[in-house]
N, C-alpha and C positions, 0 to 999 in steps of 0.2 A: 270231210276235211282233207285238204291237199297235203300230201307228204312233202316235207322240206327237202330241198336238194343241197348237197354240200358243194362248196365252191370248186372242189377238185373234180366233181362230176360235170361241170359246165365246160363248154368248148373254150379253147384258148388260142391265142395267136401270138406272134412275136412282133414287137414294135419295129417299124422300119428305120427309126432313128437311133433309139437307145438299145435295141436288141434284147429287151426284157420281155418276158411273157406277161400277157394280161388276159384276164378272163372275160367272158361274155357278160354284158350288163343289159338289164331290161330296156334301157333307153336306146340301145343299139339293136333291138330286136328286128326292126324293119330293114335296116341297111347293114347287117353284120357282114355281108359279103364285100362291102366297100370300105370297112373300117381298117385302117392301116397303122394308126398311131394310138398309143396308150393314154395320152393326155393332151391338153391344150398346149402345154409347154413343148412337147415333141412336135406337135403339128406346126407350131410357129417356128421351130428350129429346122424344119425340113428343107428350106431353101439353101441354107448355108453349107452344111456338111452332112451328106447322106451316110448313114451307117456308123455313127459315133459322135454326132454333134452335141449331145447333152452329156455332161460328165456328172455322175451322181455324187 
């Protein structure tokens, strides 16, 4: 049986748009090195204002 990992044990990054931290996801396993945005919303807002384009 595989031991479960806690989310705090996974690698994390800071989003290039909203500056929030986000954790590794299995769907990003292949290209974790190129992931820069935490969500589709931040990825679509990247063109307008870098470093604070999305207000929570």
